[in-house]
Every structure is written in structure tokens, then in C-alpha cells.
A tleap script that builds the chain and sets N, CA, C and O, in Angstrom:
source leaprc.protein.ff14SB
mol = sequence {
  NMET GLY GLY GLY VAL ASN ASP VAL VAL ILE
  THR LEU GLU GLY ASP ASP ARG ILE TYR TYR
  ILE ASN ARG GLY GLN GLU ARG GLY VAL ALA
  LEU ASN HIE LEU ALA GLN GLN LEU THR GLY
  GLU GLN ILE GLU LEU HIE ALA ILE ARG LEU
  MET TRP SER PRO LEU ASN PRO SER ARG ARG
  VAL VAL PRO VAL GLY ARG VAL THR LEU GLU
  GLN LYS VAL LEU PHE THR ASP CPHE
}
set mol.1.N position { 0.652 -1.035 -0.164 }
set mol.1.CA position { -0.118 0.104 0.160 }
set mol.1.C position { 1.349 1.337 0.363 }
set mol.1.O position { 1.138 2.382 0.980 }
set mol.2.N position { 2.243 1.149 -0.009 }
set mol.2.CA position { 2.965 2.413 0.224 }
set mol.2.C position { 3.174 2.934 -1.349 }
set mol.2.O position { 2.993 2.027 -2.161 }
set mol.3.N position { 3.496 4.131 -1.886 }
set mol.3.CA position { 3.480 4.254 -3.045 }
set mol.3.C position { 5.002 5.287 -3.237 }
set mol.3.O position { 6.095 4.904 -2.822 }
set mol.4.N position { 4.793 6.579 -3.917 }
set mol.4.CA position { 5.839 7.047 -3.664 }
set mol.4.C position { 5.603 7.982 -2.156 }
set mol.4.O position { 4.955 7.784 -1.128 }
set mol.5.N position { 6.614 9.222 -2.716 }
set mol.5.CA position { 7.172 9.919 -1.151 }
set mol.5.C position { 6.076 10.123 -0.151 }
set mol.5.O position { 5.483 11.201 -0.183 }
set mol.6.N position { 5.715 9.174 0.779 }
set mol.6.CA position { 5.102 8.897 1.852 }
set mol.6.C position { 3.441 8.853 1.298 }
set mol.6.O position { 2.465 9.033 2.027 }
set mol.7.N position { 3.416 8.646 0.227 }
set mol.7.CA position { 1.985 8.163 -0.617 }
set mol.7.C position { 1.422 6.940 0.017 }
set mol.7.O position { 2.273 6.107 0.327 }
set mol.8.N position { 0.447 6.704 0.225 }
set mol.8.CA position { -0.865 5.655 0.390 }
set mol.8.C position { -1.206 5.411 -0.894 }
set mol.8.O position { -1.596 6.440 -1.448 }
set mol.9.N position { -1.215 4.115 -1.830 }
set mol.9.CA position { -1.537 3.391 -3.003 }
set mol.9.C position { -2.636 2.443 -1.975 }
set mol.9.O position { -2.412 1.792 -0.955 }
set mol.10.N position { -3.990 2.714 -2.806 }
set mol.10.CA position { -4.681 1.794 -3.075 }
set mol.10.C position { -4.878 1.117 -4.238 }
set mol.10.O position { -4.660 1.769 -5.259 }
set mol.11.N position { -5.215 0.042 -4.360 }
set mol.11.CA position { -5.885 -1.198 -5.374 }
set mol.11.C position { -6.822 -1.930 -5.118 }
set mol.11.O position { -7.153 -2.355 -4.011 }
set mol.12.N position { -7.422 -2.163 -6.381 }
set mol.12.CA position { -9.071 -2.781 -6.324 }
set mol.12.C position { -9.203 -3.497 -6.767 }
set mol.12.O position { -8.817 -3.440 -7.934 }
set mol.13.N position { -9.704 -4.527 -6.409 }
set mol.13.CA position { -9.753 -5.958 -7.284 }
set mol.13.C position { -10.770 -5.998 -8.360 }
set mol.13.O position { -11.981 -6.110 -8.176 }
set mol.14.N position { -9.786 -5.832 -10.221 }
set mol.14.CA position { -10.913 -6.028 -11.375 }
set mol.14.C position { -10.672 -4.308 -11.272 }
set mol.14.O position { -11.619 -3.702 -11.772 }
set mol.15.N position { -9.902 -3.676 -10.879 }
set mol.15.CA position { -9.465 -2.217 -11.433 }
set mol.15.C position { -7.947 -2.093 -11.604 }
set mol.15.O position { -7.237 -2.255 -10.612 }
set mol.16.N position { -7.362 -1.795 -12.888 }
set mol.16.CA position { -6.515 -1.801 -13.503 }
set mol.16.C position { -5.548 -0.552 -12.810 }
set mol.16.O position { -4.359 -0.625 -12.499 }
set mol.17.N position { -6.558 0.710 -12.671 }
set mol.17.CA position { -5.765 1.831 -11.848 }
set mol.17.C position { -5.346 1.900 -10.852 }
set mol.17.O position { -5.276 0.829 -10.249 }
set mol.18.N position { -4.888 3.049 -10.191 }
set mol.18.CA position { -3.707 3.130 -9.043 }
set mol.18.C position { -4.325 4.206 -8.492 }
set mol.18.O position { -4.473 5.285 -9.066 }
set mol.19.N position { -4.688 3.943 -7.400 }
set mol.19.CA position { -5.345 5.266 -6.785 }
set mol.19.C position { -4.480 5.333 -5.297 }
set mol.19.O position { -4.202 4.359 -4.598 }
set mol.20.N position { -4.116 6.856 -5.007 }
set mol.20.CA position { -3.125 7.130 -3.923 }
set mol.20.C position { -3.769 8.497 -3.361 }
set mol.20.O position { -4.317 9.449 -3.918 }
set mol.21.N position { -3.458 8.174 -1.963 }
set mol.21.CA position { -3.655 9.728 -0.981 }
set mol.21.C position { -2.218 9.872 -0.856 }
set mol.21.O position { -1.399 9.194 -0.234 }
set mol.22.N position { -2.081 10.967 -1.627 }
set mol.22.CA position { -0.787 12.212 -1.729 }
set mol.22.C position { -0.725 11.933 -0.493 }
set mol.22.O position { -1.664 11.661 0.255 }
set mol.23.N position { 1.041 12.032 -0.113 }
set mol.23.CA position { 1.796 12.663 1.443 }
set mol.23.C position { 0.758 11.691 2.595 }
set mol.23.O position { 0.726 11.988 3.790 }
set mol.24.N position { 0.191 10.873 2.194 }
set mol.24.CA position { -1.299 10.442 3.754 }
set mol.24.C position { -0.224 9.926 4.863 }
set mol.24.O position { -0.455 9.867 6.070 }
set mol.25.N position { 0.862 9.603 4.292 }
set mol.25.CA position { 1.378 8.787 5.708 }
set mol.25.C position { 1.931 10.222 6.416 }
set mol.25.O position { 1.938 10.498 7.616 }
set mol.26.N position { 2.326 10.926 5.436 }
set mol.26.CA position { 2.475 12.006 6.660 }
set mol.26.C position { 1.141 13.047 7.387 }
set mol.26.O position { 1.157 13.938 8.237 }
set mol.27.N position { 0.068 12.420 6.580 }
set mol.27.CA position { -1.087 13.339 7.325 }
set mol.27.C position { -1.988 12.140 8.603 }
set mol.27.O position { -3.150 12.233 9.001 }
set mol.28.N position { -1.231 11.385 8.874 }
set mol.28.CA position { -1.571 10.236 9.704 }
set mol.28.C position { -2.064 9.007 9.210 }
set mol.28.O position { -2.744 8.399 10.038 }
set mol.29.N position { -1.934 8.473 8.146 }
set mol.29.CA position { -2.623 7.619 7.511 }
set mol.29.C position { -1.087 6.162 8.036 }
set mol.29.O position { 0.109 6.054 7.762 }
set mol.30.N position { -1.916 5.488 8.725 }
set mol.30.CA position { -1.097 4.233 9.455 }
set mol.30.C position { -1.517 3.431 8.485 }
set mol.30.O position { -2.717 3.161 8.438 }
set mol.31.N position { -0.350 2.736 7.238 }
set mol.31.CA position { -0.727 1.460 6.476 }
set mol.31.C position { -0.956 0.486 7.093 }
set mol.31.O position { -2.120 0.108 6.958 }
set mol.32.N position { -0.320 -0.139 7.763 }
set mol.32.CA position { -0.640 -1.434 8.254 }
set mol.32.C position { -2.450 -1.178 8.498 }
set mol.32.O position { -3.285 -1.793 7.836 }
set mol.33.N position { -2.797 -0.164 9.564 }
set mol.33.CA position { -3.743 -0.366 10.259 }
set mol.33.C position { -4.823 -0.091 8.993 }
set mol.33.O position { -5.977 -0.442 9.243 }
set mol.34.N position { -4.661 0.303 8.098 }
set mol.34.CA position { -5.821 0.908 6.867 }
set mol.34.C position { -5.906 -0.196 6.076 }
set mol.34.O position { -7.002 -0.614 5.703 }
set mol.35.N position { -4.646 -0.840 5.705 }
set mol.35.CA position { -4.749 -2.338 4.787 }
set mol.35.C position { -5.568 -3.312 5.966 }
set mol.35.O position { -6.431 -4.050 5.490 }
set mol.36.N position { -5.427 -3.353 7.015 }
set mol.36.CA position { -6.315 -4.083 7.691 }
set mol.36.C position { -7.872 -3.908 8.206 }
set mol.36.O position { -8.582 -4.582 8.952 }
set mol.37.N position { -8.097 -2.532 7.365 }
set mol.37.CA position { -9.573 -1.879 7.782 }
set mol.37.C position { -9.792 -2.584 6.534 }
set mol.37.O position { -10.693 -3.407 6.694 }
set mol.38.N position { -9.263 -2.591 5.189 }
set mol.38.CA position { -9.850 -2.439 3.888 }
set mol.38.C position { -10.246 -3.522 3.445 }
set mol.38.O position { -11.312 -3.734 2.866 }
set mol.39.N position { -9.064 -4.570 3.799 }
set mol.39.CA position { -9.050 -5.483 2.822 }
set mol.39.C position { -9.829 -6.760 2.548 }
set mol.39.O position { -9.713 -7.490 3.533 }
set mol.40.N position { -10.566 -7.314 1.616 }
set mol.40.CA position { -11.650 -7.790 1.704 }
set mol.40.C position { -13.061 -6.871 1.897 }
set mol.40.O position { -14.100 -7.513 2.048 }
set mol.41.N position { -13.148 -5.166 1.897 }
set mol.41.CA position { -14.167 -4.656 2.373 }
set mol.41.C position { -14.633 -4.154 0.883 }
set mol.41.O position { -13.847 -4.061 -0.060 }
set mol.42.N position { -15.905 -3.874 0.819 }
set mol.42.CA position { -16.903 -2.885 -0.017 }
set mol.42.C position { -16.066 -1.209 0.323 }
set mol.42.O position { -16.312 -0.890 1.486 }
set mol.43.N position { -15.417 -0.422 -0.210 }
set mol.43.CA position { -15.158 1.097 0.207 }
set mol.43.C position { -15.622 1.799 -0.890 }
set mol.43.O position { -15.879 1.347 -2.006 }
set mol.44.N position { -15.723 3.078 -0.443 }
set mol.44.CA position { -15.503 4.593 -1.304 }
set mol.44.C position { -14.978 4.964 -1.304 }
set mol.44.O position { -14.547 5.304 -0.202 }
set mol.45.N position { -14.334 5.384 -2.428 }
set mol.45.CA position { -13.342 6.237 -2.891 }
set mol.45.C position { -13.156 7.365 -3.799 }
set mol.45.O position { -12.741 7.224 -4.950 }
set mol.46.N position { -13.584 8.919 -3.072 }
set mol.46.CA position { -13.791 9.806 -3.637 }
set mol.46.C position { -12.188 10.236 -4.628 }
set mol.46.O position { -11.156 10.708 -4.153 }
set mol.47.N position { -12.410 9.945 -5.805 }
set mol.47.CA position { -11.504 10.771 -6.644 }
set mol.47.C position { -11.536 12.029 -6.764 }
set mol.47.O position { -12.534 12.722 -6.964 }
set mol.48.N position { -10.217 12.436 -6.621 }
set mol.48.CA position { -10.163 14.363 -6.573 }
set mol.48.C position { -10.352 14.452 -8.804 }
set mol.48.O position { -10.410 13.432 -9.490 }
set mol.49.N position { -10.395 15.686 -9.300 }
set mol.49.CA position { -10.809 15.807 -10.300 }
set mol.49.C position { -9.715 15.367 -11.053 }
set mol.49.O position { -8.762 16.118 -10.844 }
set mol.50.N position { -9.459 14.521 -11.797 }
set mol.50.CA position { -8.361 13.986 -12.598 }
set mol.50.C position { -7.981 15.120 -14.082 }
set mol.50.O position { -8.830 15.640 -14.806 }
set mol.51.N position { -6.822 15.228 -14.174 }
set mol.51.CA position { -6.643 16.527 -15.618 }
set mol.51.C position { -5.595 15.664 -16.482 }
set mol.51.O position { -5.125 14.610 -16.051 }
set mol.52.N position { -5.448 15.908 -17.051 }
set mol.52.CA position { -4.259 15.396 -18.167 }
set mol.52.C position { -3.135 15.766 -17.631 }
set mol.52.O position { -2.925 16.863 -17.112 }
set mol.53.N position { -2.037 14.474 -17.780 }
set mol.53.CA position { -0.820 15.121 -17.432 }
set mol.53.C position { 0.351 14.470 -18.279 }
set mol.53.O position { 0.288 13.253 -18.456 }
set mol.54.N position { 1.211 15.043 -18.715 }
set mol.54.CA position { 1.864 13.925 -19.385 }
set mol.54.C position { 2.850 12.939 -18.755 }
set mol.54.O position { 3.591 12.149 -19.339 }
set mol.55.N position { 2.693 13.165 -17.330 }
set mol.55.CA position { 3.244 12.072 -16.554 }
set mol.55.C position { 1.980 11.256 -16.364 }
set mol.55.O position { 2.168 10.347 -15.556 }
set mol.56.N position { 0.916 11.291 -16.790 }
set mol.56.CA position { -0.193 10.413 -16.895 }
set mol.56.C position { -1.189 10.185 -17.849 }
set mol.56.O position { -2.365 9.837 -17.740 }
set mol.57.N position { -0.433 10.468 -18.869 }
set mol.57.CA position { -1.440 10.668 -20.239 }
set mol.57.C position { -2.794 9.488 -20.138 }
set mol.57.O position { -3.946 9.753 -20.480 }
set mol.58.N position { -2.446 8.493 -19.726 }
set mol.58.CA position { -3.536 7.302 -19.731 }
set mol.58.C position { -4.580 7.794 -18.421 }
set mol.58.O position { -5.734 7.698 -18.837 }
set mol.59.N position { -4.567 8.151 -17.382 }
set mol.59.CA position { -5.009 8.773 -16.139 }
set mol.59.C position { -5.415 7.384 -15.557 }
set mol.59.O position { -6.588 7.155 -15.264 }
set mol.60.N position { -4.604 6.628 -15.424 }
set mol.60.CA position { -4.353 5.276 -14.612 }
set mol.60.C position { -3.984 5.439 -13.095 }
set mol.60.O position { -4.026 4.514 -12.284 }
set mol.61.N position { -3.578 6.878 -12.780 }
set mol.61.CA position { -3.250 7.002 -11.557 }
set mol.61.C position { -4.258 8.175 -11.044 }
set mol.61.O position { -4.347 9.314 -11.501 }
set mol.62.N position { -4.946 7.627 -10.039 }
set mol.62.CA position { -5.968 8.520 -9.425 }
set mol.62.C position { -6.043 8.988 -8.437 }
set mol.62.O position { -6.593 8.276 -7.597 }
set mol.63.N position { -5.497 10.596 -7.887 }
set mol.63.CA position { -5.755 10.877 -6.238 }
set mol.63.C position { -6.885 11.187 -5.650 }
set mol.63.O position { -7.709 12.028 -6.009 }
set mol.64.N position { -6.907 10.505 -4.755 }
set mol.64.CA position { -8.196 10.045 -3.473 }
set mol.64.C position { -8.513 11.507 -2.697 }
set mol.64.O position { -7.553 12.228 -2.426 }
set mol.65.N position { -9.600 11.842 -2.416 }
set mol.65.CA position { -9.686 12.880 -1.432 }
set mol.65.C position { -10.215 12.732 -0.045 }
set mol.65.O position { -10.004 13.469 0.918 }
set mol.66.N position { -11.268 11.158 -0.143 }
set mol.66.CA position { -11.812 10.844 1.311 }
set mol.66.C position { -12.093 9.163 0.807 }
set mol.66.O position { -12.688 8.918 -0.242 }
set mol.67.N position { -11.743 8.439 1.421 }
set mol.67.CA position { -11.827 6.990 1.754 }
set mol.67.C position { -12.881 6.813 2.637 }
set mol.67.O position { -12.772 7.406 3.710 }
set mol.68.N position { -13.866 6.151 2.454 }
set mol.68.CA position { -15.034 5.390 3.580 }
set mol.68.C position { -15.389 3.920 3.429 }
set mol.68.O position { -15.146 3.157 2.494 }
set mol.69.N position { -16.102 3.683 4.718 }
set mol.69.CA position { -16.155 2.402 4.928 }
set mol.69.C position { -17.323 2.635 5.931 }
set mol.69.O position { -17.403 3.235 7.003 }
set mol.70.N position { -18.303 1.841 5.074 }
set mol.70.CA position { -20.058 1.451 6.078 }
set mol.70.C position { -20.360 3.066 6.287 }
set mol.70.O position { -21.370 3.322 6.942 }
set mol.71.N position { -19.714 3.988 5.876 }
set mol.71.CA position { -20.509 5.607 6.206 }
set mol.71.C position { -19.198 6.093 7.155 }
set mol.71.O position { -19.114 7.273 7.496 }
set mol.72.N position { -18.428 5.341 7.460 }
set mol.72.CA position { -17.667 5.843 8.589 }
set mol.72.C position { -16.259 6.336 7.410 }
set mol.72.O position { -15.757 5.619 6.544 }
set mol.73.N position { -15.991 7.395 7.669 }
set mol.73.CA position { -14.860 8.535 6.831 }
set mol.73.C position { -13.332 8.259 7.701 }
set mol.73.O position { -12.994 8.714 8.793 }
set mol.74.N position { -12.610 7.377 6.800 }
set mol.74.CA position { -11.056 6.586 7.289 }
set mol.74.C position { -10.128 7.932 6.810 }
set mol.74.O position { -9.089 8.109 7.447 }
set mol.75.N position { -10.380 8.667 5.969 }
set mol.75.CA position { -9.462 9.433 5.386 }
set mol.75.C position { -10.745 10.698 4.795 }
set mol.75.O position { -11.865 10.588 4.296 }
set mol.76.N position { -10.089 11.566 5.074 }
set mol.76.CA position { -10.507 13.336 4.154 }
set mol.76.C position { -9.897 14.124 3.624 }
set mol.76.O position { -9.186 14.632 4.491 }
set mol.77.N position { -9.698 14.607 2.629 }
set mol.77.CA position { -9.132 16.210 2.201 }
set mol.77.C position { -9.614 17.071 1.770 }
set mol.77.O position { -9.167 18.073 1.212 }
set mol.78.N position { -10.972 16.612 2.089 }
set mol.78.CA position { -12.134 17.550 2.196 }
set mol.78.C position { -12.462 18.677 2.756 }
set mol.78.O position { -13.588 19.145 2.589 }
savepdb mol mol.pdb
quit
């Protein structure tokens, strides 16, 4: 679940995109705890508006602004 510089990466079964919380570890997201909470669960990800970028032309890498599990907000950037 770790990614770039302190990013938190979330992958979903059946989805080839890569979701990430930018500098999530610096914001208090604990990787091991989040992994335990999310594994095998149905979650809701709120993606931040994705603009085209030469670094991400396929828009396969998606920034996340909020993660919820059963109406409980686990992370929010809003």
C-alpha cells in the first residue's frame, strides 16, 4: 500500500487503476491499520478531479480525496 514519497496506494480487485492518497503517511494514515481495515471490504473512494498530464497520459493513476467504509470516513482531504 505504500507508493511515492509517503503516499498511500490503494488497489482494487478488477480495476487496473492505481489510487493514491498524496503524502498520506505524513497526514497520519497508518498503512498497516488501513490495510487491515480495507482488505476484502467494499469501500467508497472519492477521486479528486483528474486532469490530463504528460506524467499520467492514460489517467491510470488517480488521486483520492476521501475513503469511506460503511459510512465511516477513514480519510478525508475535503
